[in-house]
C-alpha positions, 0 to 999 in steps of 0.5 A, spaced: 446 138 351 453 137 351 455 144 348 458 148 353 456 155 350 449 152 349 449 150 357 451 158 358 446 161 353 441 156 357 443 159 364 446 152 366 453 154 367 454 161 370 457 167 366 458 174 366 452 177 361 454 183 357 448 183 352 443 179 350 437 179 346 432 173 342 438 171 337 445 172 341 448 172 348 454 176 349 459 174 355 465 175 358 471 170 356 473 167 363 480 167 360 481 174 357 487 175 352 485 183 352 482 187 358 476 187 354 475 180 351 467 178 350 464 172 346 458 173 342 454 167 341 448 165 337 443 162 341 442 157 336 447 152 336 451 152 329 458 148 330 462 153 326 462 159 321 463 154 315 457 150 318 452 156 317 447 156 311 443 161 307 438 161 312 443 164 317 445 170 313 441 175 318 444 172 324 451 173 322 450 180 320 446 181 327 452 177 331 457 183 327 452 188 329 452 186 336 459 186 337 460 193 334 455 195 339 458 192 345 465 195 343 461 202 342 458 201 349 465 199 352 468 205 349 473 202 345 474 208 341 481 207 339 480 200 336 478 193 337 478 186 334 473 181 332 475 174 331 472 168 328 476 162 329 474 156 324 476 149 325 482 146 329 487 149 324 483 156 325 484 155 333 477 154 334 476 150 341 469 150 342 464 147 337 459 153 337 460 159 332 462 165 336 466 172 335 471 174 340 471 181 341 478 184 344 480 191 346 482 195 351 490 195 349 494 195 342 493 189 339 499 186 335 499 183 328 500 178 325 495 175 331 498 168 330 
């Protein structure tokens, strides 16, 4: 297994767990871009959002629901951002679908 996020999910690489269940694992980003920067990843390896298939509909919804629940738990009542980068032009640097949950400060727009 060469995917860094698969290794993190499997416990082969240490991480700071924020949330986990049978379908997703959420952990603190090691290079945070905001006071709260959490990555929410499916346990199943899916390379990117564009690689998700029809059978992943429920999982994709669960990823978003989990991000919203974590934001509530972290007290991000003033707002937060959920980002999915797709492909190199979209800024994706790890080929494993993941959501960035960013909050804890005002976030500028446009983001990139």
